[in-house]
CHARMM-style PDB file with segment names, atoms N, HN, CA, C and O in Angstrom:
ATOM      1  N   MET     1     162.684 121.144 104.370  1.00  0.00      PROA
ATOM      2  CA  MET     1     163.592 121.837 102.603  1.00  0.00      PROA
ATOM      3  C   MET     1     163.852 123.067 103.531  1.00  0.00      PROA
ATOM      4  O   MET     1     164.999 123.369 103.204  1.00  0.00      PROA
ATOM      5  N   GLY     2     163.450 123.996 104.538  1.00  0.00      PROA
ATOM      6  HN  GLY     2     162.518 123.751 104.803  1.00  0.00      PROA
ATOM      7  CA  GLY     2     163.745 124.867 105.176  1.00  0.00      PROA
ATOM      8  C   GLY     2     163.631 126.313 104.441  1.00  0.00      PROA
ATOM      9  O   GLY     2     164.372 127.296 104.417  1.00  0.00      PROA
ATOM     10  N   LEU     3     161.979 125.910 103.665  1.00  0.00      PROA
ATOM     11  HN  LEU     3     161.378 125.111 103.685  1.00  0.00      PROA
ATOM     12  CA  LEU     3     161.385 127.496 102.777  1.00  0.00      PROA
ATOM     13  C   LEU     3     160.350 128.262 104.315  1.00  0.00      PROA
ATOM     14  O   LEU     3     159.686 127.887 105.281  1.00  0.00      PROA
ATOM     15  N   PRO     4     160.766 129.358 103.728  1.00  0.00      PROA
ATOM     16  CA  PRO     4     159.653 130.303 104.809  1.00  0.00      PROA
ATOM     17  C   PRO     4     158.335 130.015 104.266  1.00  0.00      PROA
ATOM     18  O   PRO     4     158.134 129.828 103.065  1.00  0.00      PROA
ATOM     19  N   TYR     5     157.320 129.977 105.291  1.00  0.00      PROA
ATOM     20  HN  TYR     5     157.484 130.128 106.266  1.00  0.00      PROA
ATOM     21  CA  TYR     5     156.104 130.216 104.642  1.00  0.00      PROA
ATOM     22  C   TYR     5     155.279 130.489 105.696  1.00  0.00      PROA
ATOM     23  O   TYR     5     155.716 130.409 106.844  1.00  0.00      PROA
ATOM     24  N   GLU     6     153.889 130.871 105.418  1.00  0.00      PROA
ATOM     25  HN  GLU     6     153.534 130.935 104.485  1.00  0.00      PROA
ATOM     26  CA  GLU     6     152.884 131.814 106.649  1.00  0.00      PROA
ATOM     27  C   GLU     6     151.532 130.180 106.938  1.00  0.00      PROA
ATOM     28  O   GLU     6     151.150 129.327 106.138  1.00  0.00      PROA
ATOM     29  N   LEU     7     151.320 130.321 107.876  1.00  0.00      PROA
ATOM     30  HN  LEU     7     151.630 131.014 108.526  1.00  0.00      PROA
ATOM     31  CA  LEU     7     150.167 129.298 108.252  1.00  0.00      PROA
ATOM     32  C   LEU     7     149.379 130.522 107.974  1.00  0.00      PROA
ATOM     33  O   LEU     7     149.758 131.689 107.873  1.00  0.00      PROA
ATOM     34  N   LYS     8     147.730 129.791 107.832  1.00  0.00      PROA
ATOM     35  HN  LYS     8     147.422 128.843 107.915  1.00  0.00      PROA
ATOM     36  CA  LYS     8     146.429 130.734 108.285  1.00  0.00      PROA
ATOM     37  C   LYS     8     145.399 129.860 108.844  1.00  0.00      PROA
ATOM     38  O   LYS     8     144.848 129.037 108.115  1.00  0.00      PROA
ATOM     39  N   LYS     9     145.193 129.937 109.685  1.00  0.00      PROA
ATOM     40  HN  LYS     9     145.641 130.607 110.277  1.00  0.00      PROA
ATOM     41  CA  LYS     9     144.034 128.745 110.180  1.00  0.00      PROA
ATOM     42  C   LYS     9     142.534 129.314 110.100  1.00  0.00      PROA
ATOM     43  O   LYS     9     142.075 130.175 110.851  1.00  0.00      PROA
ATOM     44  N   HSD    10     141.978 128.789 109.237  1.00  0.00      PROA
ATOM     45  HN  HSD    10     142.351 128.090 108.626  1.00  0.00      PROA
ATOM     46  CA  HSD    10     140.377 128.950 109.238  1.00  0.00      PROA
ATOM     47  C   HSD    10     139.574 128.048 110.226  1.00  0.00      PROA
ATOM     48  O   HSD    10     140.109 127.117 110.829  1.00  0.00      PROA
ATOM     49  N   THR    11     138.790 128.246 110.303  1.00  0.00      PROA
ATOM     50  HN  THR    11     138.356 129.002 109.814  1.00  0.00      PROA
ATOM     51  CA  THR    11     137.421 127.780 111.640  1.00  0.00      PROA
ATOM     52  C   THR    11     136.293 127.819 110.603  1.00  0.00      PROA
ATOM     53  O   THR    11     135.935 128.783 109.926  1.00  0.00      PROA
ATOM     54  N   ARG    12     135.711 126.328 110.621  1.00  0.00      PROA
ATOM     55  HN  ARG    12     136.002 125.545 111.171  1.00  0.00      PROA
ATOM     56  CA  ARG    12     134.622 126.189 109.803  1.00  0.00      PROA
ATOM     57  C   ARG    12     133.601 126.786 110.840  1.00  0.00      PROA
ATOM     58  O   ARG    12     133.837 127.237 111.961  1.00  0.00      PROA
ATOM     59  N   HSD    13     132.373 126.668 110.156  1.00  0.00      PROA
ATOM     60  HN  HSD    13     132.181 126.301 109.245  1.00  0.00      PROA
ATOM     61  CA  HSD    13     131.054 126.799 111.430  1.00  0.00      PROA
ATOM     62  C   HSD    13     131.106 126.146 111.643  1.00  0.00      PROA
ATOM     63  O   HSD    13     131.667 125.295 110.951  1.00  0.00      PROA
ATOM     64  N   PRO    14     130.477 125.839 113.031  1.00  0.00      PROA
ATOM     65  CA  PRO    14     130.791 124.837 113.870  1.00  0.00      PROA
ATOM     66  C   PRO    14     129.442 123.678 113.588  1.00  0.00      PROA
ATOM     67  O   PRO    14     129.638 122.467 113.685  1.00  0.00      PROA
ATOM     68  N   VAL    15     128.316 124.161 113.293  1.00  0.00      PROA
ATOM     69  HN  VAL    15     128.157 125.146 113.214  1.00  0.00      PROA
ATOM     70  CA  VAL    15     127.152 123.328 113.074  1.00  0.00      PROA
ATOM     71  C   VAL    15     127.147 123.208 111.672  1.00  0.00      PROA
ATOM     72  O   VAL    15     127.408 122.046 111.359  1.00  0.00      PROA
ATOM     73  N   THR    16     126.915 124.098 110.493  1.00  0.00      PROA
ATOM     74  HN  THR    16     126.703 125.042 110.747  1.00  0.00      PROA
ATOM     75  CA  THR    16     127.221 123.458 109.037  1.00  0.00      PROA
ATOM     76  C   THR    16     128.426 122.944 108.631  1.00  0.00      PROA
ATOM     77  O   THR    16     128.290 122.079 107.766  1.00  0.00      PROA
ATOM     78  N   ARG    17     129.798 123.223 109.020  1.00  0.00      PROA
ATOM     79  HN  ARG    17     129.908 123.926 109.723  1.00  0.00      PROA
ATOM     80  CA  ARG    17     130.927 122.808 108.242  1.00  0.00      PROA
ATOM     81  C   ARG    17     131.062 123.894 107.193  1.00  0.00      PROA
ATOM     82  O   ARG    17     132.221 123.733 106.812  1.00  0.00      PROA
ATOM     83  N   LEU    18     130.734 124.549 106.746  1.00  0.00      PROA
ATOM     84  HN  LEU    18     129.792 124.680 107.055  1.00  0.00      PROA
ATOM     85  CA  LEU    18     130.929 125.336 106.027  1.00  0.00      PROA
ATOM     86  C   LEU    18     132.216 126.550 105.683  1.00  0.00      PROA
ATOM     87  O   LEU    18     132.409 127.208 106.704  1.00  0.00      PROA
ATOM     88  N   SER    19     132.645 126.762 105.133  1.00  0.00      PROA
ATOM     89  HN  SER    19     132.487 126.227 104.302  1.00  0.00      PROA
ATOM     90  CA  SER    19     134.211 127.400 105.128  1.00  0.00      PROA
ATOM     91  C   SER    19     133.848 129.030 105.297  1.00  0.00      PROA
ATOM     92  O   SER    19     132.943 129.531 104.630  1.00  0.00      PROA
ATOM     93  N   PRO    20     134.554 129.725 106.150  1.00  0.00      PROA
ATOM     94  CA  PRO    20     134.337 131.194 106.268  1.00  0.00      PROA
ATOM     95  C   PRO    20     134.619 131.917 105.240  1.00  0.00      PROA
ATOM     96  O   PRO    20     135.532 131.454 104.557  1.00  0.00      PROA
ATOM     97  N   PRO    21     134.114 132.998 104.840  1.00  0.00      PROA
ATOM     98  CA  PRO    21     134.278 133.998 103.801  1.00  0.00      PROA
ATOM     99  C   PRO    21     135.256 134.408 103.211  1.00  0.00      PROA
ATOM    100  O   PRO    21     135.291 134.709 102.018  1.00  0.00      PROA
ATOM    101  N   GLU    22     136.327 134.471 104.149  1.00  0.00      PROA
ATOM    102  HN  GLU    22     136.298 134.226 105.119  1.00  0.00      PROA
ATOM    103  CA  GLU    22     137.716 134.416 103.744  1.00  0.00      PROA
ATOM    104  C   GLU    22     138.611 133.451 103.226  1.00  0.00      PROA
ATOM    105  O   GLU    22     139.789 133.628 102.915  1.00  0.00      PROA
ATOM    106  N   LEU    23     137.756 132.123 103.143  1.00  0.00      PROA
ATOM    107  HN  LEU    23     136.799 131.979 103.396  1.00  0.00      PROA
ATOM    108  CA  LEU    23     138.533 131.270 102.424  1.00  0.00      PROA
ATOM    109  C   LEU    23     137.451 131.053 101.268  1.00  0.00      PROA
ATOM    110  O   LEU    23     137.914 130.854 100.145  1.00  0.00      PROA
ATOM    111  N   VAL    24     136.285 131.067 101.392  1.00  0.00      PROA
ATOM    112  HN  VAL    24     135.909 131.229 102.304  1.00  0.00      PROA
ATOM    113  CA  VAL    24     135.660 130.838 100.105  1.00  0.00      PROA
ATOM    114  C   VAL    24     135.592 132.293  99.062  1.00  0.00      PROA
ATOM    115  O   VAL    24     134.937 132.449  98.031  1.00  0.00      PROA
ATOM    116  N   ALA    25     136.531 133.259  99.763  1.00  0.00      PROA
ATOM    117  HN  ALA    25     137.063 133.133 100.601  1.00  0.00      PROA
ATOM    118  CA  ALA    25     137.214 134.025  98.776  1.00  0.00      PROA
ATOM    119  C   ALA    25     138.383 133.422  97.978  1.00  0.00      PROA
ATOM    120  O   ALA    25     138.495 133.751  96.797  1.00  0.00      PROA
ATOM    121  N   MET    26     139.215 132.610  98.498  1.00  0.00      PROA
ATOM    122  HN  MET    26     139.123 132.343  99.458  1.00  0.00      PROA
ATOM    123  CA  MET    26     140.074 132.082  98.057  1.00  0.00      PROA
ATOM    124  C   MET    26     139.966 131.000  97.069  1.00  0.00      PROA
ATOM    125  O   MET    26     140.841 130.764  96.236  1.00  0.00      PROA
ATOM    126  N   HSD    27     138.678 130.239  97.208  1.00  0.00      PROA
ATOM    127  HN  HSD    27     137.967 130.430  97.884  1.00  0.00      PROA
ATOM    128  CA  HSD    27     138.673 129.166  96.627  1.00  0.00      PROA
ATOM    129  C   HSD    27     137.062 129.123  96.469  1.00  0.00      PROA
ATOM    130  O   HSD    27     136.300 129.175  97.433  1.00  0.00      PROA
ATOM    131  N   PRO    28     136.660 129.024  95.152  1.00  0.00      PROA
ATOM    132  CA  PRO    28     134.491 129.092  95.375  1.00  0.00      PROA
ATOM    133  C   PRO    28     134.232 127.705  96.201  1.00  0.00      PROA
ATOM    134  O   PRO    28     133.117 127.576  96.707  1.00  0.00      PROA
ATOM    135  N   LEU    29     134.965 126.908  96.329  1.00  0.00      PROA
ATOM    136  HN  LEU    29     135.870 127.013  95.918  1.00  0.00      PROA
ATOM    137  CA  LEU    29     134.278 125.718  96.872  1.00  0.00      PROA
ATOM    138  C   LEU    29     134.788 125.844  98.569  1.00  0.00      PROA
ATOM    139  O   LEU    29     134.506 124.908  99.317  1.00  0.00      PROA
ATOM    140  N   GLY    30     135.541 127.041  99.103  1.00  0.00      PROA
ATOM    141  HN  GLY    30     135.770 127.801  98.495  1.00  0.00      PROA
ATOM    142  CA  GLY    30     135.990 126.629 100.395  1.00  0.00      PROA
ATOM    143  C   GLY    30     136.861 125.379 100.610  1.00  0.00      PROA
ATOM    144  O   GLY    30     136.786 124.722 101.649  1.00  0.00      PROA
ATOM    145  N   ALA    31     137.659 125.082  99.635  1.00  0.00      PROA
ATOM    146  HN  ALA    31     137.720 125.615  98.791  1.00  0.00      PROA
ATOM    147  CA  ALA    31     138.613 124.159  99.630  1.00  0.00      PROA
ATOM    148  C   ALA    31     139.948 124.408 100.858  1.00  0.00      PROA
ATOM    149  O   ALA    31     140.280 125.554 101.162  1.00  0.00      PROA
ATOM    150  N   ALA    32     140.597 123.233 101.455  1.00  0.00      PROA
ATOM    151  HN  ALA    32     140.328 122.302 101.208  1.00  0.00      PROA
ATOM    152  CA  ALA    32     141.669 123.594 102.153  1.00  0.00      PROA
ATOM    153  C   ALA    32     141.860 122.380 102.083  1.00  0.00      PROA
ATOM    154  O   ALA    32     140.963 121.539 102.013  1.00  0.00      PROA
ATOM    155  N   PRO    33     143.133 122.146 102.096  1.00  0.00      PROA
ATOM    156  CA  PRO    33     144.206 122.793 102.487  1.00  0.00      PROA
ATOM    157  C   PRO    33     144.325 123.485 101.027  1.00  0.00      PROA
ATOM    158  O   PRO    33     143.940 122.898 100.015  1.00  0.00      PROA
ATOM    159  N   LEU    34     145.025 125.089 100.998  1.00  0.00      PROA
ATOM    160  HN  LEU    34     145.338 125.565 101.820  1.00  0.00      PROA
ATOM    161  CA  LEU    34     145.435 125.693  99.694  1.00  0.00      PROA
ATOM    162  C   LEU    34     147.172 125.786 100.300  1.00  0.00      PROA
ATOM    163  O   LEU    34     147.798 125.614 101.346  1.00  0.00      PROA
ATOM    164  N   ILE    35     147.415 126.186  98.833  1.00  0.00      PROA
ATOM    165  HN  ILE    35     146.907 126.326  97.983  1.00  0.00      PROA
ATOM    166  CA  ILE    35     149.145 126.659  98.644  1.00  0.00      PROA
ATOM    167  C   ILE    35     149.129 127.326  97.837  1.00  0.00      PROA
ATOM    168  O   ILE    35     148.692 126.919  96.761  1.00  0.00      PROA
ATOM    169  N   GLU    36     149.592 128.653  97.969  1.00  0.00      PROA
ATOM    170  HN  GLU    36     149.946 128.984  98.844  1.00  0.00      PROA
ATOM    171  CA  GLU    36     149.723 129.985  96.835  1.00  0.00      PROA
ATOM    172  C   GLU    36     151.083 130.316  96.595  1.00  0.00      PROA
ATOM    173  O   GLU    36     151.792 130.506  97.584  1.00  0.00      PROA
ATOM    174  N   GLU    37     151.473 130.397  95.696  1.00  0.00      PROA
ATOM    175  HN  GLU    37     150.898 130.242  94.893  1.00  0.00      PROA
ATOM    176  CA  GLU    37     152.912 130.720  95.573  1.00  0.00      PROA
ATOM    177  C   GLU    37     153.117 131.565  93.786  1.00  0.00      PROA
ATOM    178  O   GLU    37     153.008 131.025  92.685  1.00  0.00      PROA
ATOM    179  N   ASP    38     153.339 132.580  94.023  1.00  0.00      PROA
ATOM    180  HN  ASP    38     153.427 133.018  94.917  1.00  0.00      PROA
ATOM    181  CA  ASP    38     153.533 133.516  93.060  1.00  0.00      PROA
ATOM    182  C   ASP    38     152.220 133.893  92.160  1.00  0.00      PROA
ATOM    183  O   ASP    38     152.415 134.269  91.004  1.00  0.00      PROA
ATOM    184  N   GLY    39     150.930 133.804  92.651  1.00  0.00      PROA
ATOM    185  HN  GLY    39     150.771 133.499  93.590  1.00  0.00      PROA
ATOM    186  CA  GLY    39     150.304 133.946  92.131  1.00  0.00      PROA
ATOM    187  C   GLY    39     149.382 132.957  91.694  1.00  0.00      PROA
ATOM    188  O   GLY    39     148.322 133.268  91.151  1.00  0.00      PROA
ATOM    189  N   LEU    40     149.808 131.499  91.951  1.00  0.00      PROA
ATOM    190  HN  LEU    40     150.669 131.246  92.392  1.00  0.00      PROA
ATOM    191  CA  LEU    40     149.053 130.102  91.624  1.00  0.00      PROA
ATOM    192  C   LEU    40     148.646 129.653  92.791  1.00  0.00      PROA
ATOM    193  O   LEU    40     149.360 129.357  93.750  1.00  0.00      PROA
ATOM    194  N   LEU    41     147.587 129.605  92.719  1.00  0.00      PROA
ATOM    195  HN  LEU    41     147.008 129.845  91.941  1.00  0.00      PROA
ATOM    196  CA  LEU    41     146.829 128.785  94.044  1.00  0.00      PROA
ATOM    197  C   LEU    41     146.320 127.360  93.690  1.00  0.00      PROA
ATOM    198  O   LEU    41     145.367 127.177  92.933  1.00  0.00      PROA
ATOM    199  N   LEU    42     147.047 126.326  94.314  1.00  0.00      PROA
ATOM    200  HN  LEU    42     147.821 126.475  94.930  1.00  0.00      PROA
ATOM    201  CA  LEU    42     146.817 124.792  94.333  1.00  0.00      PROA
ATOM    202  C   LEU    42     145.644 124.542  95.640  1.00  0.00      PROA
ATOM    203  O   LEU    42     145.555 125.109  96.729  1.00  0.00      PROA
ATOM    204  N   ALA    43     144.866 123.518  95.061  1.00  0.00      PROA
ATOM    205  HN  ALA    43     144.938 123.057  94.177  1.00  0.00      PROA
ATOM    206  CA  ALA    43     143.876 123.010  96.523  1.00  0.00      PROA
ATOM    207  C   ALA    43     144.151 121.671  96.462  1.00  0.00      PROA
ATOM    208  O   ALA    43     144.729 121.183  95.491  1.00  0.00      PROA
ATOM    209  N   SER    44     143.798 121.044  97.389  1.00  0.00      PROA
ATOM    210  HN  SER    44     143.328 121.441  98.177  1.00  0.00      PROA
ATOM    211  CA  SER    44     143.667 119.579  97.599  1.00  0.00      PROA
ATOM    212  C   SER    44     142.712 119.080  96.742  1.00  0.00      PROA
ATOM    213  O   SER    44     141.855 119.877  96.360  1.00  0.00      PROA
ATOM    214  N   ARG    45     142.658 117.799  96.305  1.00  0.00      PROA
ATOM    215  HN  ARG    45     143.354 117.152  96.615  1.00  0.00      PROA
ATOM    216  CA  ARG    45     141.856 117.138  95.317  1.00  0.00      PROA
ATOM    217  C   ARG    45     140.817 116.287  96.249  1.00  0.00      PROA
ATOM    218  O   ARG    45     139.675 116.096  95.830  1.00  0.00      PROA
ATOM    219  N   ARG    46     141.297 115.696  97.724  1.00  0.00      PROA
ATOM    220  HN  ARG    46     142.225 115.851  98.064  1.00  0.00      PROA
ATOM    221  CA  ARG    46     140.652 115.354  98.734  1.00  0.00      PROA
ATOM    222  C   ARG    46     140.535 115.951  99.743  1.00  0.00      PROA
ATOM    223  O   ARG    46     141.069 117.059  99.809  1.00  0.00      PROA
ATOM    224  N   PRO    47     139.734 115.385 100.984  1.00  0.00      PROA
ATOM    225  CA  PRO    47     139.868 116.083 101.999  1.00  0.00      PROA
ATOM    226  C   PRO    47     141.202 115.665 102.775  1.00  0.00      PROA
ATOM    227  O   PRO    47     141.818 114.651 102.446  1.00  0.00      PROA
ATOM    228  N   SER    48     141.678 116.606 103.964  1.00  0.00      PROA
ATOM    229  HN  SER    48     141.178 117.430 104.231  1.00  0.00      PROA
ATOM    230  CA  SER    48     142.699 116.152 104.851  1.00  0.00      PROA
ATOM    231  C   SER    48     142.682 115.263 105.942  1.00  0.00      PROA
ATOM    232  O   SER    48     143.632 114.782 106.560  1.00  0.00      PROA
ATOM    233  N   SER    49     140.997 115.052 106.153  1.00  0.00      PROA
ATOM    234  HN  SER    49     140.225 115.443 105.651  1.00  0.00      PROA
ATOM    235  CA  SER    49     140.845 113.686 106.556  1.00  0.00      PROA
ATOM    236  C   SER    49     139.283 112.922 106.620  1.00  0.00      PROA
ATOM    237  O   SER    49     138.256 113.262 106.033  1.00  0.00      PROA
ATOM    238  N   THR    50     139.424 112.199 107.206  1.00  0.00      PROA
ATOM    239  HN  THR    50     140.259 111.923 107.683  1.00  0.00      PROA
ATOM    240  CA  THR    50     138.236 111.076 106.334  1.00  0.00      PROA
ATOM    241  C   THR    50     137.359 110.906 107.778  1.00  0.00      PROA
ATOM    242  O   THR    50     137.868 110.470 108.811  1.00  0.00      PROA
ATOM    243  N   THR    51     135.664 111.417 107.629  1.00  0.00      PROA
ATOM    244  HN  THR    51     135.250 111.771 106.790  1.00  0.00      PROA
ATOM    245  CA  THR    51     135.098 110.926 108.520  1.00  0.00      PROA
ATOM    246  C   THR    51     134.085 109.633 108.299  1.00  0.00      PROA
ATOM    247  O   THR    51     133.452 109.624 107.243  1.00  0.00      PROA
ATOM    248  N   PHE    52     133.899 108.581 109.197  1.00  0.00      PROA
ATOM    249  HN  PHE    52     134.413 108.589 110.054  1.00  0.00      PROA
ATOM    250  CA  PHE    52     133.068 107.534 108.564  1.00  0.00      PROA
ATOM    251  C   PHE    52     132.022 107.656 109.643  1.00  0.00      PROA
ATOM    252  OT1 PHE    52     131.015 106.949 109.609  1.00  0.00      PROA
TER     253      PHE     52
END
C-alpha cells in the first residue's frame, strides 16, 4: 500500500516472558502486535506465533 509507518520493537523479559512496562502502558495485558492510528489502538486477538 506504500503507507508510512513506524515500527517499535519491544523485548519481553527473557525468563518470565512478561511485556516491558512501555508496552503495558499502551495495553493493560501487554498484547502485541498493536496498531495505533489517529488515537485508535488495535490489538491482535491471538498470538502472532504459537508455541507447542
